[in-house]
C-alpha positions as CSV (number, residue, x, y, z in Angstrom):
1,X,0.0,0.0,0.0
2,X,2.7,2.5,1.0
3,X,4.7,1.7,-2.1
4,X,1.7,2.2,-4.2
5,X,0.9,5.6,-2.6
6,X,4.5,6.6,-2.9
7,X,4.5,5.6,-6.6
8,X,1.4,7.7,-7.3
9,X,3.0,10.6,-5.4
10,X,6.2,10.4,-7.4
11,X,4.3,10.0,-10.6
12,X,2.4,13.2,-9.8
13,X,5.6,15.1,-9.0
14,X,7.2,13.9,-12.3
15,X,4.1,14.9,-14.3
16,X,4.0,18.3,-12.7
17,X,7.7,18.8,-13.3
18,X,7.4,17.6,-16.8
19,X,4.5,19.9,-17.6
20,X,6.5,22.8,-16.1
21,X,9.6,22.0,-18.2
22,X,7.4,21.6,-21.3
23,X,5.6,24.9,-20.7
24,X,8.9,26.7,-20.2
25,X,10.3,25.2,-23.5
26,X,7.2,26.2,-25.4
27,X,7.3,29.7,-23.9
28,X,10.9,30.1,-25.0
29,X,9.9,28.9,-28.5
30,X,7.1,31.4,-28.7
31,X,9.2,34.3,-27.5
32,X,12.0,33.4,-29.9
33,X,9.5,33.3,-32.8
34,X,8.0,36.7,-32.2
35,X,10.1,38.3,-34.9
36,X,9.9,35.5,-37.4
37,X,7.1,34.1,-39.5
38,X,3.6,35.4,-40.3
39,X,1.2,36.7,-37.7
40,X,-0.9,33.5,-38.3
41,X,2.2,31.5,-37.2
42,X,2.6,33.7,-34.1
43,X,-1.0,33.2,-33.0
44,X,-0.8,29.5,-33.6
45,X,2.3,29.4,-31.4
46,X,0.4,31.3,-28.7
47,X,-2.6,28.9,-28.9
48,X,-0.2,25.9,-28.6
49,X,1.5,27.6,-25.6
50,X,-1.9,28.1,-23.8
51,X,-3.6,24.9,-24.7
52,X,-0.6,22.5,-24.8
53,X,-0.6,19.3,-26.8
54,X,-3.5,17.3,-25.6
55,X,-2.4,14.3,-27.7
56,X,0.1,13.5,-25.0
57,X,-2.8,12.7,-22.6
58,X,-3.1,9.4,-24.4
59,X,-0.2,7.7,-22.6
60,X,-1.1,9.2,-19.2
61,X,-4.7,8.1,-19.6
62,X,-3.7,4.6,-20.6
63,X,-1.4,4.3,-17.6
64,X,-3.8,5.7,-15.1
65,X,-6.8,3.8,-16.5
66,X,-5.0,0.5,-16.8
67,X,-2.9,0.5,-13.7
68,X,-3.8,3.1,-11.1
69,X,-7.5,4.0,-10.9
70,X,-8.6,0.5,-9.9
71,X,-5.9,0.4,-7.1
72,X,-6.9,4.0,-6.0
73,X,-10.6,3.1,-5.6
74,X,-9.8,-0.2,-4.0
75,X,-7.6,1.6,-1.5
76,X,-10.4,4.0,-0.7
77,X,-13.1,1.4,-0.2
78,X,-10.9,-0.8,2.0
79,X,-8.9,1.8,4.0
80,X,-11.8,4.2,4.9
81,X,-14.1,1.5,6.3
82,X,-11.2,-0.2,8.1
83,X,-10.3,3.1,9.9
84,X,-13.9,3.6,10.9
85,X,-14.2,0.0,12.1
86,X,-11.3,0.6,14.4
87,X,-12.9,3.8,15.6
88,X,-16.1,2.1,16.4
89,X,-14.4,-0.8,18.2
90,X,-12.1,1.5,20.2
91,X,-14.1,4.7,20.7
92,X,-17.6,3.6,19.9
93,X,-20.7,5.7,19.2
94,X,-21.7,8.8,21.1
95,X,-25.1,8.4,22.8
96,X,-27.4,11.3,23.7
97,X,-30.7,11.3,25.6
98,X,-33.8,11.6,23.4
99,X,-36.4,12.0,26.1
100,X,-35.9,15.6,27.0
101,X,-36.4,18.9,25.1
102,X,-36.3,18.5,21.3
103,X,-35.0,21.1,18.8
104,X,-36.6,21.5,15.4
105,X,-33.5,21.1,13.2
106,X,-34.6,20.2,9.7
107,X,-37.8,21.3,7.8
108,X,-39.9,18.9,5.8
109,X,-38.5,20.4,2.6
110,X,-35.0,19.8,3.9
111,X,-35.7,16.1,4.6
112,X,-37.5,15.4,1.3
113,X,-34.6,17.0,-0.7
114,X,-32.1,15.1,1.4
115,X,-33.8,11.8,0.8
116,X,-33.8,12.3,-3.0
117,X,-30.2,13.5,-2.9
118,X,-29.1,10.6,-0.7
119,X,-30.7,7.9,-2.9
120,X,-29.4,9.3,-6.2
121,X,-26.0,10.0,-4.8
122,X,-25.8,6.4,-3.3
123,X,-26.7,5.0,-6.6
124,X,-24.0,7.1,-8.3
125,X,-21.4,5.8,-5.9
126,X,-22.4,2.2,-6.2
127,X,-22.8,2.1,-10.0
128,X,-19.6,4.2,-10.4
129,X,-17.7,1.6,-8.4
130,X,-19.3,-1.2,-10.4
131,X,-18.1,0.5,-13.6
132,X,-14.6,0.9,-12.3
133,X,-14.5,-2.8,-11.3
134,X,-16.6,-4.0,-14.3
135,X,-14.1,-6.6,-15.3
136,X,-14.3,-8.2,-11.8
137,X,-18.0,-8.8,-12.4
138,X,-17.6,-10.1,-15.9
139,X,-18.8,-7.0,-17.7
140,X,-21.8,-7.7,-19.9
141,X,-25.4,-6.7,-19.3
142,X,-25.0,-6.2,-15.6
143,X,-22.3,-3.6,-16.0
144,X,-24.0,-1.9,-19.0
145,X,-27.1,-1.6,-16.8
146,X,-25.0,-0.1,-14.0
147,X,-23.7,2.5,-16.4
148,X,-27.2,3.4,-17.5
149,X,-28.4,3.7,-13.9
150,X,-25.3,5.8,-13.2
151,X,-26.2,8.2,-16.0
152,X,-29.9,8.4,-14.9
153,X,-28.9,8.9,-11.2
154,X,-26.6,11.7,-12.2
155,X,-29.5,13.5,-14.0
156,X,-31.8,13.0,-11.0
157,X,-29.1,14.2,-8.5
158,X,-28.7,17.5,-10.3
159,X,-32.0,18.9,-9.0
160,X,-31.8,18.0,-5.3
161,X,-28.2,19.0,-5.4
162,X,-29.1,22.5,-6.6
163,X,-31.9,22.8,-4.0
164,X,-29.5,21.7,-1.2
165,X,-27.0,24.4,-2.4
166,X,-29.7,27.0,-2.2
167,X,-31.2,25.8,1.2
168,X,-28.0,25.4,3.1
169,X,-25.5,27.8,1.4
170,X,-25.5,30.3,4.3
171,X,-25.2,27.6,7.0
172,X,-22.4,25.9,5.1
173,X,-20.2,29.0,4.8
174,X,-16.9,28.4,6.7
175,X,-16.5,30.0,10.1
176,X,-13.3,30.5,12.2
177,X,-14.5,27.9,14.7
178,X,-14.6,25.3,12.0
179,X,-10.8,25.3,12.1
180,X,-10.9,24.4,15.8
181,X,-13.4,21.6,14.9
182,X,-11.0,20.2,12.3
183,X,-8.0,20.2,14.7
184,X,-10.0,18.3,17.4
185,X,-11.7,16.2,14.7
186,X,-15.1,17.1,16.2
187,X,-14.2,15.3,19.5
188,X,-14.8,11.9,17.8
189,X,-11.4,10.7,19.1
190,X,-12.6,10.9,22.7
191,X,-15.3,9.1,24.6
192,X,-16.0,12.2,26.6
193,X,-19.0,14.4,25.6
194,X,-17.7,17.9,25.6
195,X,-19.2,20.8,23.6
196,X,-17.4,21.1,20.3
197,X,-17.3,24.3,18.2
198,X,-19.9,23.9,15.4
199,X,-23.0,25.7,14.2
200,X,-25.9,24.0,12.5
201,X,-23.4,22.0,10.5
202,X,-19.9,21.1,11.6
203,X,-16.6,21.5,9.7
204,X,-16.8,17.9,8.4
205,X,-20.3,18.3,7.1
206,X,-19.4,21.5,5.4
207,X,-16.5,19.9,3.7
208,X,-18.8,17.1,2.5
209,X,-21.4,19.6,1.4
210,X,-19.0,21.5,-0.8
211,X,-17.5,18.3,-2.3
212,X,-21.0,16.9,-3.0
213,X,-22.4,20.1,-4.6
214,X,-19.5,21.8,-6.4
215,X,-17.6,18.6,-6.9
216,X,-20.8,16.9,-8.0
217,X,-21.3,19.7,-10.6
218,X,-17.8,19.0,-12.0
219,X,-18.5,15.3,-11.9
220,X,-21.8,15.8,-13.8
221,X,-20.2,18.0,-16.5
222,X,-17.2,15.7,-17.1
223,X,-19.4,12.6,-16.9
224,X,-21.8,13.9,-19.5
225,X,-18.9,14.8,-21.8
226,X,-17.4,11.3,-21.3
227,X,-20.8,9.7,-22.2
228,X,-20.4,11.2,-25.7
229,X,-22.2,14.5,-25.6
230,X,-19.7,16.1,-28.0
231,X,-15.9,16.2,-27.5
232,X,-12.7,15.1,-29.1
233,X,-10.9,12.0,-27.9
234,X,-8.2,13.9,-25.9
235,X,-10.9,16.0,-24.1
236,X,-12.6,12.7,-23.1
237,X,-9.3,11.3,-21.8
238,X,-8.6,14.4,-19.7
239,X,-12.2,14.6,-18.4
240,X,-12.0,10.9,-17.5
241,X,-8.9,11.5,-15.5
242,X,-10.5,14.4,-13.6
243,X,-13.7,12.4,-13.2
244,X,-11.9,9.4,-11.6
245,X,-9.6,11.4,-9.3
246,X,-12.5,13.5,-8.1
247,X,-14.7,10.4,-7.9
248,X,-12.3,8.7,-5.5
249,X,-12.3,11.7,-3.2
250,X,-16.1,11.9,-3.3
251,X,-16.3,8.2,-2.4
252,X,-14.0,8.8,0.6
253,X,-16.2,11.7,1.8
254,X,-19.4,9.6,1.1
255,X,-18.2,6.7,3.2
256,X,-17.2,9.1,6.0
257,X,-20.6,10.8,5.9
258,X,-22.4,7.4,6.1
259,X,-20.3,6.3,9.1
260,X,-20.9,9.6,10.9
261,X,-24.6,9.6,10.2
262,X,-25.4,5.9,10.9
263,X,-22.8,4.7,13.4
264,X,-20.8,7.4,15.1
265,X,-23.8,9.1,16.7
266,X,-26.4,6.7,17.9
267,X,-29.9,7.5,16.6
268,X,-28.8,10.4,14.5
269,X,-30.8,9.3,11.5
270,X,-34.0,10.1,13.5
271,X,-33.4,13.8,12.8
272,X,-33.9,13.1,9.1
273,X,-37.1,11.3,9.8
274,X,-38.7,13.6,12.3
275,X,-36.8,16.8,11.8
276,X,-35.9,17.0,15.5
277,X,-32.6,16.6,17.5
278,X,-32.4,16.3,21.2
279,X,-31.2,19.4,23.1
280,X,-28.6,17.3,24.7
281,X,-27.1,16.4,21.3
282,X,-27.4,20.0,19.9
283,X,-25.7,21.5,23.0
284,X,-22.7,19.1,22.6
285,X,-22.3,18.7,18.8
286,X,-23.6,22.1,17.7
287,X,-22.6,24.3,20.6
288,X,-22.4,27.5,18.4
289,X,-25.9,27.0,16.9
290,X,-28.5,29.5,18.1
291,X,-31.8,27.6,18.0
292,X,-33.7,30.2,20.1
């Protein structure tokens, strides 16, 4: 695992360095050609300097697609659950009383939109992973169906994703106390129940929100282009690389969100059913939230 991560890191460094050297060489070529040739040649050199030679993505795409993306996604879906299993066994879930005062936390519209977003996003993650590991399942009709469901789920997700962005934009804006939350990892590394600095949403939820909305928008755009909505081969290669790297990050955030929602806080899913959280839970996990 460590050797694989180190190899990816070194490959990234080499690629960045290589692109930098190439850009410098092209810049030198463009500058040296300012006084020679026609104006058409000059503008063509400027276009090449800005856009680069996308044909060279072919080898990078083949290497990543054939050797690294499968390993990257496999590392994510093994390492993240393994870490959380250890957390659950060592630290365990946080428990809060639900018999006392209840705070109205999520409106009916919030919950309906969240359900549609959760279902479509889950289908995106599952079918995306099936597509990545299609050869393991033998390809064929099963994987083709998964790809179709992936496309349909992406179309469905766009609408609740947009609504979530509108509904929770203000609450998801970063605050200074989010930095403190990040440093203490929300208090999840301790069995003690002490108030943690968080508003209606904590720093982790905010990170997932921005990844799911803005990252989801990039995923949707690149995914639709990959599916053949008009692009040359090299653009498709580049967008596939972006789609897969971003997809791996989103899967990691998704698994984290599922663990935190289902296992890390006992009974936390009830708030998405009823809209209410116990005052005990709000005072501890959302200590900066003004619910009065």
